[in-house]
C-alpha positions in Angstrom: 10.5 -11.0 -13.4 11.6 -7.4 -13.7 9.9 -7.1 -17.1 6.6 -7.9 -15.4 7.1 -5.0 -12.9 7.4 -1.9 -15.0 7.3 1.8 -14.0 3.5 1.8 -14.4 3.1 -1.0 -11.9 5.5 0.7 -9.4 3.5 3.9 -9.8 0.2 2.1 -9.3 1.5 0.5 -6.1 2.6 3.8 -4.7 -0.5 5.8 -5.7 -3.3 3.2 -5.2 -1.7 1.1 -2.5 -2.1 -2.1 -4.5 -1.3 -3.5 -8.0 -2.2 -6.8 -9.7 0.8 -8.6 -11.2 0.0 -11.2 -13.8 1.8 -14.5 -14.0 4.7 -13.6 -11.7 4.6 -16.8 -9.7 3.1 -19.3 -12.1 6.0 -21.8 -11.7 5.4 -21.8 -7.9 1.7 -22.7 -7.8 2.1 -26.5 -7.4 4.9 -26.1 -4.8 2.8 -23.6 -2.8 -0.3 -25.9 -3.1 1.8 -28.7 -1.6 2.8 -26.4 1.2 -0.8 -25.4 1.9 -1.8 -29.1 2.1 1.1 -29.8 4.5 0.0 -26.7 6.6 -3.6 -28.0 6.8 -2.4 -31.5 7.8 0.1 -30.1 10.3 -1.4 -26.8 11.6 0.4 -24.4 13.9 -0.8 -23.0 17.2 -2.0 -19.9 15.2 -4.6 -21.8 13.1 -8.0 -19.9 13.0 -11.3 -21.2 11.9 -13.2 -18.0 10.9 -16.6 -19.5 10.0 -19.5 -20.7 12.1 -20.9 -24.1 12.8 -23.1 -25.3 10.0 -21.3 -23.3 7.3 -21.3 -25.2 4.0 -17.6 -24.5 3.5 -14.7 -23.9 5.9 -12.7 -20.6 6.1 -9.4 -21.1 7.9 -6.1 -19.3 8.0 -2.7 -20.0 9.6 0.6 -18.0 9.6 4.3 -18.0 10.6 5.1 -21.4 9.1 7.9 -20.6 6.6 10.6 -22.0 8.9 8.9 -25.4 9.3 7.2 -25.9 5.9 9.9 -26.2 3.2 7.7 -25.2 0.3 7.1 -21.8 1.9 10.7 -21.3 2.7 11.7 -22.2 -0.9 9.2 -19.6 -2.2 10.5 -16.9 0.1 14.2 -17.4 -0.8 14.1 -18.8 -4.3 11.1 -17.3 -6.2 12.5 -13.8 -6.6 9.8 -12.3 -4.4 12.4 -10.3 -2.6 13.7 -8.6 -5.8 10.1 -7.9 -6.8 9.4 -6.4 -3.4 12.5 -4.2 -3.5 11.4 -2.8 -6.9 7.8 -2.0 -5.7 8.9 -0.5 -2.4 12.0 1.3 -3.7 14.0 -0.4 -1.0 17.6 -1.6 -1.0 16.8 -4.4 1.5 13.9 -6.7 2.1 13.1 -8.6 5.3 10.6 -11.4 5.6 8.0 -10.5 8.1 5.7 -13.5 7.9 3.7 -15.9 5.7 0.0 -16.3 5.8 -2.3 -19.0 4.3 -6.0 -18.3 3.8 -8.3 -21.0 2.5 -12.0 -20.7 1.8 -13.5 -24.0 0.8 -16.2 -24.3 -1.9 -19.4 -22.7 -0.6 -17.7 -20.8 2.3 -20.1 -17.9 2.9 -18.0 -16.0 5.4 -16.7 -12.6 4.3 -13.2 -11.4 5.1 -14.1 -8.2 6.9 -12.8 -4.8 5.7 -9.5 -4.2 7.6 -5.9 -3.1 7.2 -3.1 -5.2 8.4 -0.9 -2.6 9.9 -2.8 -2.1 13.2 -2.4 -5.8 14.0 1.4 -5.7 13.4 4.2 -4.3 15.5 5.9 -2.7 12.5 5.3 0.6 10.7 6.8 2.4 7.8 6.3 3.5 4.2 8.1 0.4 2.8 5.9 -2.6 3.3 4.2 -5.0 0.9 2.1 -8.1 1.1 1.9 -10.5 -1.9 -1.5 -12.3 -2.1 -1.0 -15.3 -4.5 -4.1 -17.3 -5.5 -3.6 -21.0 -6.1 -7.0 -21.4 -7.7 -8.8 -19.4 -10.4 -10.7 -16.7 -8.5 -13.6 -14.8 -10.1 -14.1 -11.2 -9.3 -17.0 -12.1 -7.0 -14.6 -13.9 -4.6 -11.4 -12.0 -5.1 -9.4 -9.8 -2.8 -10.9 -6.3 -2.7 -8.8 -3.1 -2.1 -10.0 0.4 -1.2 -7.9 2.5 -3.6 -5.6 5.0 -1.8 -6.6 3.9 1.7 -2.9 3.5 2.6 -2.7 7.3 2.7 -5.6 7.8 5.1 -4.8 9.9 8.2 -6.1 7.2 10.6 -6.0 3.4 10.5 -9.2 1.4 10.4 -10.2 -0.1 13.7 -8.8 -3.6 14.1 -11.3 -6.3 15.0 -11.3 -10.1 15.7 -12.4 -11.6 12.4 -14.6 -14.3 13.8 -16.5 -12.1 16.2 -16.2 -8.5 15.1 -15.1 -7.4 18.6 -12.3 -4.9 19.1 -8.9 -6.5 18.7 -7.3 -4.5 21.5 -9.2 -4.8 24.8 -8.8 -1.1 25.6 -10.4 0.2 22.4 -13.6 -1.7 21.9 -15.0 1.4 20.3 -13.6 2.6 17.0 -12.9 6.1 18.3 -10.6 4.8 21.0 -6.9 4.5 20.0 -7.3 7.0 17.2 -8.8 4.5 14.8 -11.5 5.3 12.2 -14.6 3.2 12.0 -14.6 0.2 9.6 -15.9 1.5 6.2 -18.5 -0.2 4.1 -17.6 0.7 0.6 -20.6 -1.2 -0.8 -23.1 0.9 1.2 -21.4 4.2 2.0 -21.7 7.1 -0.4 -18.3 8.4 0.5 -16.5 8.2 -2.8 -14.7 4.9 -2.1 -13.2 3.2 -5.1 -12.8 -0.5 -4.8 -10.1 -2.3 -6.9 -10.8 -6.0 -7.6 -9.4 -8.3 -10.2 -10.3 -11.8 -11.4 -7.1 -13.7 -11.0 -5.5 -16.9 -12.1 -3.1 -19.2 -10.2 0.3 -17.6 -10.0 -0.9 -14.0 -10.3 -0.2 -11.8 -7.3 -1.9 -8.8 -5.8 0.7 -6.7 -4.0 -0.6 -4.3 -1.4 0.7 -2.0 1.3 0.2 -3.0 5.0 -1.9 0.1 5.5 -4.3 -0.5 2.6 -7.9 -1.4 3.5 -9.0 -4.7 2.0 -11.5 -7.5 2.4 -13.2 -10.3 0.4 -16.6 -11.9 0.0 -17.4 -15.6 0.4 -16.7 -18.0 -2.4 -18.6 -20.6 -4.5 -15.4 -22.5 -5.4 -12.3 -23.4 -3.6 -10.1 -20.4 -3.0 -6.6 -21.1 -1.6 -4.2 -18.2 -1.3 -0.7 -17.9 0.0 0.6 -14.5 1.3 4.1 -13.4 2.0 4.5 -10.1 3.9 7.8 -8.3 3.8 9.3 -4.9 4.9 12.0 -2.6 3.5 14.7 -0.2 4.7 12.4 2.3 6.5 10.2 -0.2 8.4 10.6 0.0 12.2 9.3 -1.8 15.3 6.4 0.0 17.1 4.9 -0.8 20.5 1.2 -1.4 20.3 -1.3 -1.1 23.2 -1.6 -4.8 23.6 -1.0 -8.1 21.9 -0.2 -8.2 18.2 -0.9 -10.6 15.5 1.4 -12.4 14.9 2.6 -12.0 18.5 6.3 -13.0 18.1 6.6 -13.3 21.9 9.9 -12.4 23.5 11.4 -10.5 20.6 13.1 -7.9 22.8 12.8 -5.1 20.3 12.1 -1.4 21.3 10.4 1.4 19.5 12.2 2.7 16.4 14.4 -0.4 16.0 14.7 -2.3 12.7 13.4 -5.8 12.9 15.9 -8.2 14.3 17.6 -10.1 11.4 17.8 -13.4 13.1 14.0 -13.6 13.4 13.2 -11.7 10.2 15.8 -12.7 7.7 16.8 -10.7 4.6 15.6 -12.0 1.3 17.7 -12.0 -1.9 17.2 -8.9 -3.9 
């Protein structure tokens, strides 16, 4: 796997906030697909339906299931994803933050809104990475889209509820509150945004920083994706102004603390 993550890929991840890695998890596609099917049949309390009634295809997501879905646990601890993450982040250690399944059925029109993940999370730091692994061929029209370099913006993008577009935190319904910048529209704004997007095959991975702004269009064909989100040495707990997603209720951590290892285990590196 190391041969597939060269210095150029590490530099692209650092500079652009994201990099596409070809074929790194090809051997895990069928295993993860079985896990996604199990997840759909046995959803958690976090399951979200993001579409609207009458949509021709469903868009659902679910997360925090690695400890009850064996296929996800095997991927986290046996696929080498921890070693890959350590190389990209330049970190000696890698902790599992959470898993996330996102499925757009054929014909699902709903866009994944432009957002960054960090404002929803209770963790901050320079060493973070999400791996977005497609389980179906995804053309560029339906793929994950990344705003190049957005992980270095001075202010995070205003977090919203995907299904409604309302402010995620009750106290900051307006983008200006809480120090957030308004959600960009790279397709309409003439502000020099550069969007990275790759047609991908099952087992490829797009690795991106928690702070990077990303989104996706609807899809004509089935688009199943499994994401694993991990953190490195410098990541620390941060208190948000309200609920977080995932919530991880009752964790007992305080500002500046490393994530507790019994809830967020170390992965092999």
